[in-house]
C-alpha positions as CSV (number, residue, x, y, z in Angstrom):
1,M,8.1,20.2,7.2
2,T,9.8,19.7,3.9
3,P,7.7,19.3,0.7
4,K,8.9,15.6,0.5
5,F,7.6,14.8,4.0
6,K,4.4,16.7,3.4
7,N,3.8,14.8,0.2
8,M,4.6,11.5,1.9
9,A,2.2,12.4,4.7
10,W,-0.6,12.9,2.1
11,F,0.4,9.7,0.5
12,A,0.3,7.8,3.8
13,L,-3.1,9.3,4.7
14,I,-4.6,8.3,1.3
15,V,-3.1,4.8,1.5
16,F,-4.6,4.4,5.0
17,A,-8.0,5.7,4.0
18,A,-8.2,3.6,0.8
19,L,-7.1,0.5,2.6
20,L,-9.5,1.1,5.5
21,L,-12.5,1.8,3.3
22,S,-11.8,-1.2,1.1
23,Q,-11.4,-3.5,4.1
24,L,-14.5,-2.3,5.9
25,I,-16.7,-2.7,2.8
26,G,-15.2,-6.1,2.0
27,A,-15.8,-7.2,5.6
28,W,-19.4,-6.0,5.4
29,V,-19.9,-8.0,2.2
30,N,-18.3,-11.1,3.7
31,S,-20.6,-10.8,6.8
32,N,-23.9,-9.9,5.1
33,I,-24.0,-11.4,1.6
34,P,-23.6,-15.1,1.4
35,L,-20.9,-16.4,-1.0
36,N,-22.1,-16.8,-4.6
37,S,-25.3,-14.9,-3.9
38,T,-26.4,-11.5,-5.2
39,L,-28.0,-8.4,-3.6
40,E,-29.6,-6.2,-6.3
41,I,-29.0,-2.5,-5.6
42,N,-30.7,-1.4,-8.8
43,G,-31.1,-2.6,-12.4
44,L,-27.5,-1.8,-13.2
45,I,-25.6,-2.5,-10.0
46,H,-25.6,-5.8,-8.1
47,F,-23.5,-6.9,-5.2
48,T,-22.5,-10.5,-6.1
49,H,-20.2,-12.0,-3.4
50,I,-17.6,-14.1,-5.1
51,R,-13.9,-15.0,-4.4
52,N,-11.0,-14.5,-6.7
53,Y,-8.3,-17.0,-6.0
54,G,-6.2,-15.8,-9.0
55,G,-5.1,-12.5,-10.5
56,V,-6.6,-9.6,-12.4
57,F,-9.9,-10.5,-14.2
58,G,-9.8,-13.9,-12.4
59,L,-6.8,-15.1,-14.5
60,A,-4.7,-18.0,-13.2
61,Q,-7.1,-19.2,-10.5
62,G,-5.4,-20.9,-7.6
63,M,-2.2,-18.8,-8.0
64,G,-3.2,-16.0,-5.7
65,S,-0.1,-16.2,-3.6
66,I,2.1,-15.5,-6.6
67,F,0.0,-12.5,-7.4
68,G,0.2,-11.4,-3.8
69,L,4.0,-11.5,-3.9
70,I,4.1,-9.6,-7.2
71,N,1.7,-7.0,-5.7
72,I,3.9,-6.6,-2.6
73,S,7.0,-6.1,-4.8
74,L,5.2,-3.5,-7.0
75,L,3.8,-1.6,-3.9
76,A,7.3,-1.5,-2.4
77,G,8.7,-0.3,-5.7
78,V,6.2,2.6,-5.7
79,I,7.1,3.6,-2.2
80,V,10.8,3.5,-3.1
81,Y,10.2,5.6,-6.2
82,L,8.2,8.2,-4.2
83,W,10.8,8.4,-1.4
84,F,13.9,8.5,-3.4
85,G,12.7,10.0,-6.7
86,K,14.2,13.4,-7.5
87,A,11.5,14.8,-9.8
88,V,8.4,13.3,-8.3
89,K,5.4,15.5,-8.9
90,P,3.0,16.3,-6.1
91,Y,0.0,14.7,-7.9
92,E,2.0,11.4,-8.1
93,F,1.9,11.1,-4.3
94,I,-1.9,11.5,-4.3
95,C,-2.5,9.1,-7.2
96,F,-0.1,6.5,-6.0
97,G,-1.7,6.7,-2.6
98,F,-4.9,5.3,-4.1
99,V,-3.0,2.7,-6.1
100,V,-1.0,1.5,-3.1
101,G,-4.1,1.6,-0.7
102,G,-6.2,-0.5,-3.1
103,G,-3.3,-2.9,-3.9
104,A,-2.5,-3.3,-0.2
105,S,-6.2,-4.1,0.5
106,N,-6.2,-6.9,-2.1
107,V,-3.0,-8.3,-0.6
108,L,-4.6,-8.1,2.9
109,D,-7.6,-9.9,1.6
110,R,-5.4,-12.7,0.4
111,L,-3.7,-12.9,3.8
112,I,-6.9,-12.8,5.8
113,Y,-9.3,-14.8,3.6
114,G,-7.0,-16.7,1.2
115,S,-8.7,-14.9,-1.7
116,V,-9.9,-11.5,-2.8
117,I,-13.5,-10.6,-2.0
118,D,-15.1,-9.3,-5.2
119,F,-18.7,-8.0,-5.2
120,I,-19.4,-5.1,-7.5
121,D,-21.3,-6.5,-10.4
122,I,-22.3,-4.1,-13.2
123,Q,-25.1,-5.6,-15.3
124,H,-26.3,-5.0,-18.9
125,I,-22.9,-3.8,-20.3
126,P,-22.1,-5.7,-23.5
127,F,-19.0,-8.0,-23.2
128,W,-18.6,-7.1,-19.5
129,N,-19.0,-9.9,-17.0
130,Y,-16.4,-9.0,-14.4
131,V,-17.0,-8.6,-10.7
132,F,-14.6,-6.3,-8.8
133,N,-14.2,-4.6,-5.4
134,T,-13.6,-1.3,-3.8
135,A,-9.9,-1.8,-3.8
136,D,-9.9,-2.2,-7.5
137,M,-11.8,1.0,-7.8
138,M,-9.2,2.7,-5.6
139,V,-6.5,1.5,-8.0
140,H,-8.4,3.0,-10.9
141,I,-9.0,6.2,-9.1
142,G,-5.2,6.6,-8.9
143,I,-4.1,5.1,-12.2
144,W,-6.3,7.1,-14.7
145,P,-5.5,10.6,-13.4
146,L,-1.8,9.6,-13.1
147,L,-1.8,8.5,-16.8
148,L,-3.6,11.5,-18.1
149,L,-1.5,14.0,-16.1
150,S,1.7,12.3,-17.1
151,F,0.7,12.6,-20.8
152,M,-0.3,16.2,-20.4
153,N,2.9,17.2,-18.6
154,H,5.3,15.9,-21.2
155,P,5.7,17.9,-24.4
156,P,5.2,16.0,-27.6
157,P,8.4,14.8,-29.3
158,T,9.9,17.0,-32.0
159,N,10.8,15.7,-35.4
160,D,14.2,17.2,-35.3
161,I,16.8,14.9,-36.7
162,P,20.2,15.2,-34.9
163,E,23.1,16.0,-37.1
164,K,25.2,13.0,-38.0
165,L,28.2,12.6,-35.7
166,S,31.5,12.7,-37.4
167,D,33.8,9.7,-37.2
């Protein structure tokens, strides 16, 4: 098996696991916590079942289908990049696996329920009143290491000034 196929296999496995976990937890919330009600886990974490008919942070409510189309395009772009990219690093397959799995779960929510099921409600954090879901966590699990590793793997720019080209 070539390294590209091995990395794509890991990517597919992570996408499937993230998608499945997010969908199973969302279905549990949908079945066990009535809409617009809260289950207190502890003083910090509550499960508050709400629906997001818009985009990130609840922006543009009622335009979820547009965000769904944008998400599908972005997810397809990531897959094309991983498949055809010449210098794709192994960690990118893993990180993007979480991003695509979480993003696909939110798209699937929109197709199944007409909205995204959000429920993780962190209390007592100043200026934070957002409710999110497992799929959003998967995206963050992939994005933050991807960003950190991409910064660490690129040398800082030099201050060398190129010589002026002659006319």
